[in-house]
C-alpha positions as CSV (number, residue, x, y, z in Angstrom):
1,M,-46.4,-60.8,75.8
2,A,-48.6,-58.9,73.7
3,V,-46.6,-55.7,74.5
4,V,-43.3,-57.3,73.1
5,K,-45.4,-58.6,70.1
6,V,-46.5,-54.6,69.3
7,L,-43.1,-53.5,70.0
8,L,-41.4,-56.2,67.5
9,Q,-43.9,-55.5,65.1
10,F,-43.2,-51.9,65.3
11,L,-39.4,-52.2,64.7
12,G,-39.7,-54.7,61.9
13,A,-42.2,-52.2,59.9
14,L,-39.8,-49.5,60.9
15,A,-36.7,-51.4,59.6
16,F,-38.6,-52.1,56.5
17,L,-39.1,-48.2,56.1
18,L,-35.6,-47.0,56.9
19,Y,-34.3,-50.1,54.2
20,G,-37.0,-49.0,51.7
21,M,-35.8,-45.1,51.9
22,K,-32.3,-46.1,51.9
23,L,-32.8,-48.5,49.0
24,M,-34.9,-45.7,47.1
25,S,-32.1,-42.8,47.8
26,D,-29.3,-45.1,46.7
27,G,-31.3,-46.0,43.5
28,V,-31.5,-42.3,42.6
29,Q,-28.5,-41.5,43.3
30,K,-26.9,-44.0,41.3
31,S,-28.9,-43.1,38.3
32,T,-28.8,-39.5,38.6
33,G,-27.0,-38.6,41.8
34,E,-23.7,-38.2,40.2
35,K,-24.6,-35.5,37.8
36,L,-26.6,-33.8,40.0
37,Q,-23.6,-33.9,42.6
38,R,-21.5,-32.6,40.1
39,A,-23.8,-29.8,39.1
40,L,-23.9,-29.0,42.7
41,S,-19.9,-29.0,43.0
42,V,-19.7,-25.9,40.4
43,M,-22.7,-24.3,41.1
44,T,-22.5,-20.8,41.0
45,G,-24.7,-17.3,41.0
46,N,-27.0,-15.6,43.4
47,R,-28.6,-17.0,46.8
48,V,-31.7,-17.6,44.7
49,V,-29.9,-19.7,42.5
50,A,-28.2,-21.4,45.2
51,L,-31.4,-22.0,47.0
52,I,-33.0,-23.7,43.9
53,T,-30.3,-25.8,43.5
54,G,-30.3,-27.3,46.9
55,M,-34.1,-27.7,47.1
56,I,-34.3,-29.8,43.5
57,V,-31.3,-31.8,44.3
58,T,-32.5,-33.0,47.8
59,M,-36.2,-33.3,46.3
60,I,-34.6,-35.7,43.8
61,I,-32.2,-37.6,46.0
62,Q,-34.8,-37.4,49.0
63,S,-32.3,-36.8,51.4
64,S,-31.5,-33.4,53.2
65,G,-28.7,-35.4,55.2
66,A,-27.1,-36.4,51.8
67,T,-27.5,-32.8,50.4
68,T,-25.8,-31.4,53.5
69,V,-23.3,-33.7,53.6
70,M,-22.2,-33.0,50.1
71,V,-22.2,-29.0,50.6
72,V,-19.9,-29.8,53.7
73,T,-17.7,-31.8,51.7
74,F,-17.3,-29.4,48.6
75,V,-16.7,-26.4,51.1
76,N,-13.8,-28.3,52.4
77,A,-12.7,-29.0,49.3
78,G,-13.0,-25.6,48.0
79,L,-15.5,-26.3,45.1
80,L,-17.9,-24.3,47.1
81,T,-17.6,-21.2,48.8
82,L,-19.2,-20.7,52.0
83,V,-21.4,-18.0,51.0
84,Q,-22.7,-20.4,48.3
85,S,-23.3,-23.1,50.7
86,V,-25.8,-21.2,52.7
87,G,-28.3,-20.9,49.9
88,V,-27.9,-24.5,49.2
89,I,-28.3,-25.6,52.8
90,F,-31.6,-23.5,52.9
91,G,-33.0,-25.0,49.8
92,A,-31.9,-28.5,51.2
93,N,-34.4,-27.8,54.2
94,I,-37.1,-26.8,52.0
95,G,-36.4,-29.8,49.5
96,T,-36.8,-32.2,52.4
97,T,-40.5,-31.5,53.0
98,I,-41.6,-33.5,49.7
99,T,-40.8,-36.7,51.8
100,A,-43.4,-35.8,54.6
101,W,-45.7,-35.3,51.4
102,I,-45.2,-38.4,50.2
103,V,-45.3,-40.3,53.6
104,S,-48.8,-38.6,54.1
105,L,-50.3,-40.1,51.0
106,S,-50.4,-43.5,52.5
107,T,-53.1,-42.3,54.7
108,F,-55.5,-41.4,51.7
109,D,-58.7,-43.7,51.5
110,F,-57.1,-45.0,48.1
111,K,-54.2,-46.7,49.9
112,I,-51.2,-46.3,47.9
113,A,-49.7,-49.3,49.9
114,A,-51.9,-51.6,47.6
115,F,-49.7,-50.7,44.6
116,A,-46.6,-51.0,46.8
117,I,-46.1,-54.8,45.8
118,P,-46.9,-54.1,41.9
119,I,-44.2,-51.2,41.9
120,F,-41.5,-53.5,44.3
121,G,-42.3,-56.0,41.4
122,L,-41.8,-53.9,38.5
123,G,-38.6,-52.6,40.2
124,Y,-37.3,-56.0,40.4
125,V,-37.9,-56.7,36.8
126,F,-35.6,-53.8,36.0
127,T,-32.8,-54.8,38.3
128,L,-32.6,-57.8,36.1
129,A,-31.5,-55.6,33.1
130,K,-27.8,-55.6,31.8
131,K,-27.8,-51.8,31.8
132,S,-26.6,-50.5,35.0
133,T,-29.0,-47.4,34.5
134,Y,-32.1,-49.8,34.4
135,R,-30.6,-51.5,37.6
136,N,-30.5,-48.3,39.4
137,I,-33.8,-47.5,38.5
138,G,-35.2,-51.0,39.6
139,E,-33.6,-50.4,42.8
140,A,-35.3,-47.1,43.7
141,L,-38.6,-48.3,42.5
142,M,-38.2,-51.5,45.0
143,G,-37.2,-49.0,47.7
144,F,-40.4,-46.9,46.8
145,G,-42.7,-50.0,47.3
146,M,-41.0,-50.8,50.4
147,L,-41.5,-47.4,51.8
148,F,-45.1,-47.7,51.4
149,I,-45.5,-51.3,52.8
150,G,-43.2,-50.2,55.7
151,L,-45.5,-47.5,56.4
152,D,-48.8,-49.5,55.8
153,W,-47.2,-51.9,58.5
154,L,-46.2,-49.2,60.8
155,Q,-49.9,-47.8,60.9
156,K,-51.2,-51.7,61.6
157,A,-48.5,-52.2,64.3
158,I,-49.9,-49.2,66.4
159,P,-52.6,-50.2,68.6
160,T,-56.0,-48.6,68.2
161,D,-57.2,-49.6,71.9
162,P,-56.7,-46.4,73.7
163,A,-55.9,-48.4,77.1
164,K,-52.9,-49.7,75.4
165,M,-51.4,-46.4,74.4
166,M,-52.4,-44.8,78.0
167,W,-48.8,-44.2,78.8
168,L,-48.2,-42.1,75.8
169,T,-51.7,-40.5,76.3
170,N,-50.5,-39.5,79.9
171,I,-47.5,-37.8,78.7
172,Q,-49.3,-35.6,76.3
173,G,-51.4,-34.5,79.5
174,W,-49.0,-32.1,81.1
175,G,-49.3,-29.1,79.4
176,P,-46.3,-27.2,78.4
177,V,-43.9,-30.1,79.8
178,S,-45.5,-32.4,77.3
179,I,-44.6,-29.9,74.2
180,L,-40.9,-29.8,75.6
181,I,-40.7,-33.9,76.3
182,G,-41.9,-34.2,72.4
183,F,-39.4,-31.7,71.3
184,I,-36.7,-33.5,73.1
185,I,-37.8,-36.9,72.0
186,G,-38.2,-35.7,68.2
187,I,-34.3,-34.5,68.9
188,L,-33.0,-37.6,70.2
189,I,-34.9,-40.1,67.8
190,T,-34.1,-38.3,64.7
191,A,-30.4,-38.0,65.6
192,A,-30.4,-41.8,66.4
193,L,-32.0,-42.6,63.0
194,H,-29.9,-40.1,60.7
195,S,-33.4,-39.4,59.2
196,S,-35.9,-37.0,59.7
197,S,-38.0,-38.2,57.0
198,A,-38.2,-41.9,58.6
199,F,-39.2,-39.9,61.8
200,S,-41.8,-38.4,60.1
201,G,-43.3,-41.5,59.1
202,I,-43.5,-42.7,62.8
203,V,-45.2,-39.4,63.6
204,I,-47.6,-39.4,60.8
205,S,-48.7,-43.1,61.5
206,L,-49.0,-42.3,65.2
207,A,-51.2,-39.1,64.7
208,F,-53.3,-40.9,62.0
209,N,-54.0,-43.6,64.3
210,N,-55.0,-40.9,67.3
211,A,-52.1,-42.0,69.4
212,I,-50.9,-38.6,69.8
213,S,-52.3,-35.0,69.5
214,W,-51.9,-32.5,66.8
215,E,-49.9,-30.4,69.4
216,F,-47.6,-33.5,70.6
217,A,-47.1,-34.2,66.7
218,A,-45.9,-30.6,66.2
219,A,-43.8,-30.6,69.0
220,L,-42.1,-33.9,67.8
221,T,-41.8,-32.8,64.4
222,L,-39.8,-29.4,65.4
223,G,-37.6,-31.5,67.3
224,S,-36.7,-33.7,64.5
225,N,-35.5,-30.4,62.6
226,I,-32.7,-30.2,65.3
227,G,-31.9,-33.9,65.4
228,S,-31.6,-34.0,61.3
229,T,-28.2,-31.5,61.6
230,I,-26.3,-34.6,63.2
231,D,-25.1,-35.5,59.5
232,A,-23.7,-32.1,58.8
233,I,-21.9,-31.9,62.3
234,L,-20.5,-35.6,61.6
235,A,-19.3,-34.4,58.1
236,A,-17.9,-31.3,59.3
237,I,-15.6,-32.9,62.0
238,G,-11.6,-32.6,61.2
239,Q,-12.7,-30.3,58.4
240,S,-11.5,-27.0,57.4
241,A,-12.9,-23.8,59.2
242,D,-15.2,-22.8,56.2
243,A,-16.6,-26.7,56.0
244,K,-17.1,-26.3,60.3
245,R,-18.7,-22.9,59.5
246,S,-21.4,-24.5,56.9
247,A,-22.5,-27.2,59.3
248,L,-23.0,-24.6,61.9
249,I,-25.1,-22.6,59.7
250,H,-27.1,-25.5,58.9
251,V,-27.8,-26.0,62.8
252,M,-28.5,-22.5,63.2
253,F,-31.0,-22.3,60.3
254,N,-32.7,-25.2,62.4
255,V,-32.4,-24.0,65.7
256,F,-33.2,-20.5,65.0
257,G,-36.5,-21.4,63.4
258,T,-37.4,-24.2,66.0
259,V,-36.7,-21.8,68.8
260,I,-39.1,-19.0,67.0
261,A,-41.5,-21.6,66.4
262,L,-41.7,-22.7,70.1
263,I,-42.1,-19.0,71.5
264,F,-45.2,-18.7,69.5
265,F,-46.0,-22.1,69.5
266,E,-50.2,-21.6,69.5
267,P,-50.2,-18.9,66.8
268,F,-47.8,-21.2,64.5
269,L,-49.9,-24.1,64.7
270,N,-53.2,-22.2,63.9
271,L,-51.4,-20.6,61.1
272,V,-50.5,-23.9,59.8
273,T,-54.1,-25.5,60.4
274,M,-55.5,-22.4,58.5
275,L,-53.1,-23.0,55.5
276,T,-54.2,-26.7,55.2
277,P,-57.1,-27.6,53.0
278,G,-60.1,-28.4,55.4
279,H,-58.6,-26.4,57.9
280,E,-59.5,-28.1,61.3
281,N,-61.2,-31.2,59.5
282,S,-58.1,-31.8,57.4
283,N,-56.1,-35.1,57.4
284,I,-53.8,-34.9,60.2
285,A,-51.1,-36.3,57.9
286,V,-51.8,-33.7,55.4
287,R,-51.2,-30.9,58.5
288,I,-48.2,-32.5,59.6
289,S,-47.0,-32.3,56.0
290,M,-47.9,-28.5,55.9
291,L,-46.1,-28.0,59.3
292,H,-43.0,-29.3,57.5
293,T,-43.3,-26.9,54.5
294,V,-44.7,-23.8,56.4
295,F,-41.7,-24.3,59.1
296,K,-39.0,-24.6,56.4
297,T,-40.4,-21.9,54.2
298,L,-41.0,-19.2,56.7
299,S,-37.3,-19.9,58.3
300,T,-36.0,-19.6,54.7
301,V,-38.0,-16.2,54.0
302,V,-36.6,-14.6,57.3
303,L,-32.8,-15.6,57.2
304,L,-32.3,-15.8,53.1
305,P,-32.1,-12.0,53.3
306,L,-29.7,-12.1,56.4
307,Q,-27.0,-14.4,54.6
308,T,-24.3,-12.0,55.0
309,P,-24.6,-11.5,58.6
310,I,-25.2,-15.2,59.2
311,V,-21.9,-15.8,57.4
312,K,-20.2,-13.3,59.7
313,L,-21.3,-14.5,62.7
314,S,-20.1,-18.2,61.9
315,K,-16.7,-16.7,61.4
316,L,-16.8,-14.7,64.5
317,L,-17.6,-18.2,66.0
318,I,-15.2,-20.3,64.6
319,R,-11.9,-18.9,64.0
320,D,-9.9,-19.3,60.7
321,D,-7.7,-22.0,59.8
322,S,-3.8,-21.1,60.3
323,D,-2.3,-19.2,57.0
324,S,1.0,-21.2,57.1
325,I,1.3,-23.7,54.5
326,P,1.3,-27.3,56.5
327,N,4.5,-29.4,56.1
328,T,2.5,-32.6,56.0
329,Y,-0.3,-33.3,53.5
330,K,-3.3,-34.8,54.6
331,L,-6.6,-36.2,52.9
332,E,-8.6,-38.0,55.3
333,F,-11.5,-40.2,54.5
334,V,-14.3,-39.4,56.8
335,E,-16.9,-42.2,56.8
336,T,-20.1,-40.2,57.6
337,I,-23.6,-41.2,57.4
338,G,-23.5,-39.8,53.9
339,K,-21.3,-42.6,52.8
340,E,-23.5,-43.4,50.3
341,N,-22.8,-40.0,48.5
342,S,-19.8,-42.1,46.5
343,A,-19.6,-39.4,43.8
344,A,-19.1,-36.6,46.5
345,Y,-16.0,-38.6,47.9
346,I,-14.9,-39.0,43.9
347,I,-15.2,-35.3,43.3
348,R,-13.2,-34.6,46.5
349,A,-10.5,-36.8,45.3
350,E,-10.6,-34.9,41.8
351,K,-10.0,-31.7,43.5
352,A,-7.0,-33.1,45.2
353,I,-5.5,-34.4,42.2
354,A,-6.2,-30.7,40.6
355,D,-4.0,-29.3,43.6
356,M,-1.3,-31.8,43.0
357,T,-1.3,-31.0,39.3
358,D,-0.6,-27.2,40.5
359,V,2.3,-28.0,42.9
360,V,3.9,-30.1,40.0
361,T,3.4,-27.2,37.6
362,G,4.9,-24.7,40.0
363,M,7.9,-27.3,40.1
364,F,8.5,-26.7,36.4
365,D,8.3,-23.0,36.3
366,R,11.3,-23.5,38.6
367,I,13.1,-25.0,35.6
368,Q,12.4,-22.3,33.4
369,I,13.8,-19.7,35.7
370,G,16.9,-22.1,36.4
371,L,17.6,-22.0,32.6
372,T,17.1,-18.3,32.0
373,S,19.3,-17.2,35.3
374,R,21.9,-19.8,36.0
375,D,23.5,-17.9,38.9
376,Q,23.8,-18.5,42.8
377,S,20.4,-16.9,43.5
378,F,18.6,-19.8,41.9
379,I,20.1,-22.5,44.3
380,D,19.3,-19.9,47.0
381,N,15.8,-19.4,45.8
382,H,14.7,-22.7,44.7
383,G,16.8,-25.4,45.5
384,D,15.3,-25.9,49.2
385,E,11.6,-25.0,47.8
386,S,11.7,-27.6,45.0
387,E,13.0,-30.5,47.8
388,K,10.2,-29.6,50.1
389,E,7.7,-29.5,47.4
390,E,8.8,-32.8,45.9
391,G,8.4,-34.1,49.5
392,Y,4.9,-32.7,49.6
393,V,3.8,-34.4,46.2
394,D,5.0,-37.6,47.6
395,Q,3.1,-37.2,50.4
396,M,0.0,-36.1,48.4
397,H,0.7,-39.3,46.1
398,E,0.4,-41.6,49.1
399,Q,-2.6,-39.9,50.7
400,I,-4.6,-39.5,47.5
401,T,-4.0,-43.2,46.5
402,H,-5.0,-44.1,50.0
403,F,-8.1,-42.1,49.7
404,L,-8.8,-43.4,46.2
405,V,-8.5,-47.1,47.3
406,K,-10.9,-46.4,50.3
407,C,-13.4,-45.2,47.6
408,E,-13.5,-48.4,46.2
409,S,-14.7,-49.8,49.1
410,L,-17.9,-47.4,48.8
411,H,-21.3,-48.5,47.0
412,I,-20.2,-47.5,43.5
413,T,-20.9,-48.4,39.8
414,E,-18.8,-50.0,37.6
415,Q,-18.2,-47.2,35.9
416,Q,-17.1,-45.1,38.9
417,R,-14.8,-48.0,40.1
418,A,-13.1,-47.8,36.1
419,H,-12.8,-44.0,36.7
420,I,-11.1,-44.7,40.4
421,S,-8.2,-46.7,38.7
422,L,-7.7,-44.4,36.2
423,M,-7.5,-41.7,38.6
424,I,-4.7,-43.9,40.7
425,Q,-2.6,-44.3,37.3
426,I,-2.8,-40.2,37.0
427,V,-1.6,-39.6,40.4
428,E,1.2,-42.2,39.9
429,E,2.2,-40.3,36.7
430,L,2.0,-36.9,38.7
431,E,4.3,-38.1,41.3
432,N,6.8,-39.4,38.8
433,M,6.7,-36.0,36.8
434,S,7.1,-34.2,40.2
435,D,10.5,-36.5,40.4
436,N,11.9,-35.6,36.9
437,C,11.3,-31.7,37.8
438,Y,13.1,-32.1,40.9
439,A,16.1,-34.4,39.1
440,T,16.3,-31.5,36.5
441,I,16.4,-28.5,39.0
442,M,19.2,-30.5,40.4
443,L,20.9,-30.8,37.3
444,I,20.7,-27.2,36.6
445,S,21.9,-26.6,40.4
446,K,24.7,-29.1,39.7
447,S,25.8,-27.0,36.2
448,I,25.9,-23.7,38.7
449,S,27.7,-24.8,41.4
450,K,30.5,-26.5,39.3
451,N,30.5,-23.5,37.0
452,M,29.8,-25.3,33.9
453,K,29.7,-23.2,30.8
454,F,27.6,-23.7,28.1
455,A,27.5,-21.8,24.5
456,Q,24.7,-19.4,24.3
457,D,23.5,-20.9,21.1
458,D,23.0,-24.1,23.1
459,M,20.9,-22.6,25.6
460,D,18.9,-20.7,23.2
461,R,17.9,-23.9,21.5
462,M,16.9,-25.4,25.1
463,I,14.6,-22.8,25.4
464,P,11.9,-23.7,22.8
465,Y,12.1,-27.4,23.6
466,V,11.2,-26.4,27.6
467,E,8.4,-24.3,26.0
468,L,6.9,-27.5,24.5
469,A,7.0,-29.3,27.8
470,R,5.5,-26.6,29.5
471,Q,2.8,-26.1,26.8
472,F,2.0,-29.7,27.4
473,L,2.0,-29.6,31.2
474,Q,-0.4,-26.5,30.9
475,F,-2.6,-28.6,28.7
476,I,-2.9,-31.5,31.4
477,R,-3.4,-28.8,33.9
478,I,-6.5,-27.2,32.0
479,N,-7.8,-30.9,31.2
480,I,-7.0,-32.6,34.5
481,N,-10.5,-34.6,35.6
482,K,-12.0,-33.9,32.0
483,K,-12.7,-36.6,29.6
484,L,-10.4,-35.8,26.5
485,N,-12.0,-36.3,23.1
486,E,-10.1,-37.5,19.7
487,D,-9.1,-34.1,19.0
488,K,-7.4,-33.0,22.0
489,L,-6.1,-36.4,22.0
490,S,-4.6,-35.9,18.6
491,M,-3.1,-32.2,20.0
492,A,-1.5,-34.0,23.2
493,A,0.2,-36.6,20.6
494,E,1.4,-33.7,18.0
495,L,3.0,-32.1,21.2
496,E,4.6,-35.4,22.4
497,D,6.0,-36.0,18.6
498,Q,7.1,-32.5,18.6
499,I,9.1,-33.0,22.1
500,D,10.4,-36.3,20.9
501,L,11.9,-34.8,17.6
502,F,13.4,-31.8,19.4
503,R,15.2,-34.2,21.8
504,K,16.6,-36.2,19.1
505,N,18.2,-33.0,17.5
506,L,19.6,-31.6,20.7
507,K,21.0,-35.0,21.6
508,K,22.7,-35.2,18.0
509,L,24.1,-31.6,18.5
510,A,25.4,-32.4,21.9
511,R,27.1,-35.5,20.5
512,K,28.7,-33.6,17.9
513,R,30.1,-31.2,20.2
514,L,31.4,-33.9,22.1
515,E,33.2,-35.2,19.2
516,S,34.7,-32.0,18.5
517,G,36.2,-31.7,21.9
518,A,33.6,-29.9,24.0
519,D,33.6,-30.3,27.8
520,V,32.6,-34.1,28.6
521,K,30.7,-33.3,31.6
522,S,29.0,-30.4,30.8
523,E,27.9,-32.0,27.6
524,L,26.8,-35.0,29.6
525,L,24.7,-33.0,31.9
526,Y,23.4,-31.2,29.1
527,I,21.8,-34.2,27.4
528,D,20.7,-35.3,30.9
529,L,18.6,-31.9,31.2
530,V,17.2,-33.0,27.5
531,R,16.2,-36.5,28.8
532,Q,14.7,-35.3,32.0
533,I,12.6,-33.0,30.2
534,E,11.5,-35.7,27.7
535,K,10.2,-37.7,30.4
536,I,8.2,-34.8,32.0
537,G,6.5,-34.9,28.2
538,D,6.0,-38.7,28.6
539,N,4.4,-38.0,32.0
540,C,2.1,-35.7,30.4
541,F,0.9,-38.1,27.2
542,S,0.4,-41.1,29.9
543,I,-2.2,-38.8,31.8
544,S,-3.4,-37.7,28.3
545,E,-4.5,-41.3,27.8
546,C,-6.0,-41.9,31.0
547,L,-8.0,-38.8,30.5
548,T,-9.3,-40.3,27.1
549,S,-11.0,-42.8,29.3
550,V,-12.4,-40.7,32.2
């Protein structure tokens, strides 16, 4: 019964620790994480900038797993290049060491756990605020308090009687085999917990209570570095070749450093001990934290200059995606351990909407080609292609909408929920615009196949009208996913008014031609063309209104 009691206390303390870390990470991400993730998604610069970016983001959101999932997601979406992702991944590995230092604070004499309950209480007061920012900060504070309460309980749950920990002592007495066992245990438990930080808490608690030796703690810690790559591996499943390569580089970084550390195990531990304040008499929790930092920093110093060869190696190991354009569009909602990264999913959807806008813009370009060169070559070169594009946009509409609906099930803020609702409306308008573009292309094709004649003056009047619509669509393409200010909305309203005025004048002239005996079929088709172009302008203005609220 005593063993069962100890086990239950240990598991309960661990659960409290894990939930505290999750609550803290969620709170930080919801209060500042979206801005950080958006900064990460547009990050450019050299490898040092990428390294610092990954390090800072991870230090703030307290999860290297979350950062690497974001990186893989953004590489898959084309928001980050593979080369940029390397520096961010290396930086994330250094940034995650901050958690081990925070955990080691719980072992000092002033006992930070004594402040945990007041911190938790303060956090709860913040969660009562009306403003969501304060509520998110309160959630992070509550998680911070729970983290140290869990660590305190974890240390108390570990028996101090050597007789009760004899089995663990025996394992550590098998020489090099013990190191290998500790290494494998570190991999498996970290992969199961999906948190190297939580496992660090366990290792530090065991070491601080003298349940494990310094060497065995080091082996467990080195193993956890490989186990922590599980998040990136899961996030890369079913993604693009570059996304898989990004995850592979994350794995290679940790495996390379770990293998070198194991080969030179004793010298490595001596180096860590020498760099730790107090040397052999230092607090073992601080020594384990130092091991984390030294391991990650040395691996980065060695591998960062080799970024180009590493990228080439990943390309050799993972084949390129097929160059052919797929007949079907697929936007999969992959629920990984990074599910809490709601902003990453939303940014992925925004990239898909930008791609959809590009396809629709390409369809409109065909309209301009058809109006300037009305001959059989237009039907031959653009008829089937425009039909494929219209079908592809229909698929994008369905897939992106489904993806956004799934996003609503994530742990998101009210502001993000409203943003998703607007994105669904924008996707709907883009699909309607593609229908109108296709209908216009079909009208042009019909006029060619039926050999309908239009006066040159009538076609010349149509050109500036279509150019206005093109300007409006380009305005949307440039500003898609951006918040429009009052000046830009006024610009959109002016374009809409100009298109409406042009439409009235063109339809009025067409009716006069009908009354004067012009060909009825030709004039009615001309009026239909004018009406379709106006609908495209209406779609653009509806999207502009949505963008004012983004």
